[in-house]
Structures are given as C-alpha cells and as structure tokens.
DRENLOKE-953264 format. One record per residue (C-alpha): residue number from 1; residue in one letter; z, y, x. Coordinates in pm, whole numbers, always signed. Each point is the difference from the previous one (the first is absolute). Example, Ala and Ser with C-alpha at 12.3 -4.5 7.8 and 13.67 -1.06 7.14 Angstrom:
<rs>
+-----+------+--------+--------+--------+
|  nr | rest |      w |      v |      u |
+-----+------+--------+--------+--------+
|   1 |    A |   +780 |   -450 |  +1230 |
|   2 |    S |    -66 |   +344 |   +137 |
+-----+------+--------+--------+--------+
</rs>
This chain:
<rs>
+-----+------+--------+--------+--------+
|  nr | rest |      w |      v |      u |
+-----+------+--------+--------+--------+
|   1 |    M |  +2382 | +12068 | +18080 |
|   2 |    K |   +178 |    -75 |   -325 |
|   3 |    P |   +306 |   -147 |   +179 |
|   4 |    F |    +25 |   +322 |   +201 |
|   5 |    L |     +3 |   +204 |   -322 |
|   6 |    L |   +259 |   -230 |   -152 |
|   7 |    Y |   +231 |    +23 |   +303 |
|   8 |    G |    -51 |   +375 |    +16 |
|   9 |    A |    +87 |    +41 |   -366 |
|  10 |    L |   +304 |   -222 |    +35 |
|  11 |    S |   +127 |   +186 |   +304 |
|  12 |    L |    -50 |   +336 |   -169 |
|  13 |    G |   +184 |   -127 |   -304 |
|  14 |    L |   +292 |   -121 |   +210 |
|  15 |    L |    +36 |   +308 |   +220 |
|  16 |    P |   +185 |   +209 |   -259 |
|  17 |    Q |   +234 |   -290 |    -71 |
|  18 |    L |    +67 |    -54 |   +371 |
|  19 |    A |    +83 |   +367 |    +39 |
|  20 |    L |   +256 |    -29 |   -278 |
|  21 |    A |   +147 |   -321 |   +139 |
|  22 |    Q |   +204 |   +178 |   +267 |
|  23 |    E |   +368 |    -74 |    +30 |
|  24 |    P |   +196 |   +177 |   -272 |
|  25 |    E |   +243 |   +269 |   +104 |
|  26 |    P |   +357 |   -127 |     +4 |
|  27 |    K |   +184 |    +98 |   -314 |
|  28 |    M |   +287 |   +234 |    +65 |
|  29 |    S |   +318 |    -92 |   -176 |
|  30 |    R |   +180 |   +252 |   -212 |
|  31 |    P |   +255 |   +205 |   +192 |
|  32 |    D |   +346 |   -153 |    -33 |
|  33 |    P |   +278 |   +262 |    +14 |
|  34 |    A |   +265 |   -275 |    +28 |
|  35 |    K |   -163 |   -129 |   +318 |
|  36 |    G |    -33 |   +362 |   +110 |
|  37 |    A |   +377 |    +45 |    -42 |
|  38 |    Q |    +65 |   -300 |   +227 |
|  39 |    L |   -245 |   +129 |   +261 |
|  40 |    A |   +153 |   +349 |    -21 |
|  41 |    Q |   +346 |   -142 |    +70 |
|  42 |    R |   -140 |   -179 |   +303 |
|  43 |    W |   -221 |   +270 |   +150 |
|  44 |    C |   +100 |   +336 |   -145 |
|  45 |    A |   +373 |     +9 |    -82 |
|  46 |    A |   +105 |    +74 |   +358 |
|  47 |    C |   -149 |   +350 |    -33 |
|  48 |    H |    -72 |    +67 |   -370 |
|  49 |    I |   +220 |    -25 |   -306 |
|  50 |    V |   -198 |   -265 |   -183 |
|  51 |    S |   +220 |    -57 |   -305 |
|  52 |    K |   +268 |   +169 |   -207 |
|  53 |    D |   +260 |   -232 |   +152 |
|  54 |    Q |    -66 |   +119 |   +354 |
|  55 |    T |   +185 |   +308 |   +121 |
|  56 |    R |    -94 |    +37 |   +368 |
|  57 |    A |   -328 |    +83 |   +166 |
|  58 |    T |   -126 |   +163 |   +317 |
|  59 |    D |    +42 |   +378 |     -8 |
|  60 |    G |   -313 |   +179 |   -115 |
|  61 |    T |   -162 |   -314 |   -141 |
|  62 |    R |   -101 |    +29 |   -364 |
|  63 |    S |   +130 |   -252 |   -248 |
|  64 |    F |   -246 |   -215 |   -191 |
|  65 |    A |    +91 |   +194 |   -316 |
|  66 |    A |    -89 |   +330 |   +172 |
|  67 |    I |   -329 |   -147 |   +122 |
|  68 |    A |    -86 |   -126 |   -350 |
|  69 |    Q |    +85 |   +336 |   -157 |
|  70 |    G |   -220 |   +196 |   +241 |
|  71 |    A |   -279 |   +196 |   -163 |
|  72 |    D |   -260 |   -168 |   +221 |
|  73 |    F |   +133 |   -356 |    -47 |
|  74 |    N |   -269 |   -262 |    -55 |
|  75 |    V |    +70 |   -374 |     +9 |
|  76 |    E |   -343 |    -91 |   +141 |
|  77 |    K |    +19 |   +260 |   +279 |
|  78 |    L |   +350 |   -113 |    +92 |
|  79 |    A |   -108 |   -366 |    +14 |
|  80 |    F |   -286 |    +97 |   +232 |
|  81 |    F |   +237 |   +205 |   +219 |
|  82 |    L |   +239 |   -296 |    +30 |
|  83 |    L |   -276 |   -209 |   +158 |
|  84 |    D |     -1 |   +235 |   +300 |
|  85 |    P |   +331 |   +189 |     -4 |
|  86 |    H |    +91 |   +295 |   +219 |
|  87 |    P |   +150 |    -70 |   +345 |
|  88 |    V |   +362 |    +65 |    -98 |
|  89 |    M |     -8 |   -291 |   -243 |
|  90 |    P |    +70 |   -355 |   +118 |
|  91 |    N |   -291 |   -210 |   +118 |
|  92 |    M |    -38 |   -186 |   -326 |
|  93 |    T |   -314 |   -190 |    -73 |
|  94 |    L |    -42 |    -10 |   -375 |
|  95 |    S |   -270 |   -174 |   -194 |
|  96 |    R |   -187 |   +205 |   -258 |
|  97 |    D |   +195 |   -172 |   -276 |
|  98 |    E |   +333 |    +77 |   +171 |
|  99 |    A |    -95 |   +366 |    +45 |
| 100 |    R |    -99 |    +18 |   -366 |
| 101 |    D |   +329 |   -168 |   -100 |
| 102 |    I |   +208 |   +255 |   +193 |
| 103 |    A |   -205 |   +290 |   -137 |
| 104 |    A |    +46 |   -134 |   -356 |
| 105 |    Y |   +375 |    -28 |    +60 |
| 106 |    I |    +17 |   +357 |   +129 |
| 107 |    G |   -204 |   +115 |   -301 |
| 108 |    R |   +269 |   -140 |   -230 |
| 109 |    Q |   +266 |   +218 |   +166 |
| 110 |    K |   -100 |   +311 |   -198 |
+-----+------+--------+--------+--------+
</rs>
C-alpha cells in the first residue's frame, strides 16, 4: 500500500507542473511601421493615399492621414479589421504581424 501512496503523491505533485508545461504562446513581434509602409504600397496605394508623396487615390477613399486623424482611430482595432477587410478591399491575406505593421504605419500618419 505504501507504493500506491508514493505514486499517488508523486502524480499529485506533478499535475500542477504538467498543467503549466503547455506550449507557450508565440511571442508577437513589435509592430514595424517601415514594413507597414512597404505593405501599404503593395496592397493599399491603388485606392488610398498612403504617403505624402502620393497624389492620386480612388474617389471617396480616405487617405491614411485622414484615417489616422479620425476621432475613433485605434491601432489595435484597425489591425483586427485588416485581418478580415470589407468586400471592396482586395482579397489580401495578411498575417497578424503584417496587419499590425500596416496599422502602426497608418498611426504614424497623424
């Protein structure tokens, strides 16, 4: 009966450690506005004015500066939106890091 108690005690002692031994969540890199600028040129510049150097955009489409200056602008919300954009936008498949990079770039347009 003693071995049973020993194994029981050992298993109870290891259970909390096993619960904590799950795979760690992947670390998210810091948003990189420079990468966001490159992605914006690729995916967004056809419709939006994405930089001060650009002069043409699709009629009625807000510039990145106008988006960033909006009263309700929030970098995190924008990054989330970019993961599942509205139907008028191109079918771009961005990673979370890419969406965060573009949102950080837009946030710097204030």
